[in-house]
N, C-alpha and C positions, 0 to 999 in steps of 0.2 A: 504494500500500500504506500502510495506517495502523497505528500502534501502539496497542494497547489495554492500559491498566494496570488491574490488579484488586487491590483491597485487601480482605483477609478479616478478619472480626471474629467473635468468639464471640457467641452469642445475647444475652449480657448486656452486650455493647458493648466488650469488651476486644480491642485489636488482636491479630491472630494472625499474619498473614503477608501477602505480596504476590506477584504474578506478572504476567506480561505475555505478549502474543502479537501476531502480525501478522495483519491481516485485509484482505480485498479490499472489504469492505462500505463503501459511500459514506455512508449515512445512519445517524445514531445509533440510531434505532429498530431498524434491521436488526442493529446491533452488539449491542444488548440481547437481541434474540431469539436471536442466535447464541450468546451466553454462556448464556442460559437452556437452549438445546438441548444445549450441552456439559455443563452440570451434570446434565441429565436422564440422560445416558449415563455419568455418573461421571467426567468429565474436568474437572479443576480446574487450569488453568495456574498453575504456581508452587507447587503443593502436592503432597506425597507422598500416595499413595493411603492414606487414613486407615481405610478399611474401614467408615466411617460416612458414607455419602453424605448430602448436603444438610443438613449441620449448621452451615454458615457463612453469615452475611449477607455480601454482597459489594457494595462500591462500585465502579462501573465508570467509568473515565475514558478515553473515546475521544479520540485525538489530535485537537486542534482542535475538540472537540465539547462537548456538555453532559453532565456527570456524571449517572449514574443509580444506583439502588440495587436490589438483588435480595435479597429476604428469604428466609431458609432456609425459613420457614413456607410461602411461596408455592411453592417448589420441591417441598417435601414433599407439598403438596396436589395439584400437577400429577402427581407421580410416582404417587400413590395412584389418581388418576383413570385414568391410562394403564394401570397394572398391576393395577387392581382392588382 
């Protein structure tokens, strides 16, 4: 089991909050995909439900892995493609 730390930033770069969760995923790419999928269903570990999904950029820190970033704009575009 790996810990994943998430740092949330407003779109203009200001730090907002952080959260974490445990995952069974072994590879960093799978962790990034897992976080992306959680965001698409409105699950933001460490954040209260804001009612405004996909408004935060997120830096992802998998335990013993390579950090990644997930931009709110990318999630918004995916959400639009899925929901029309």
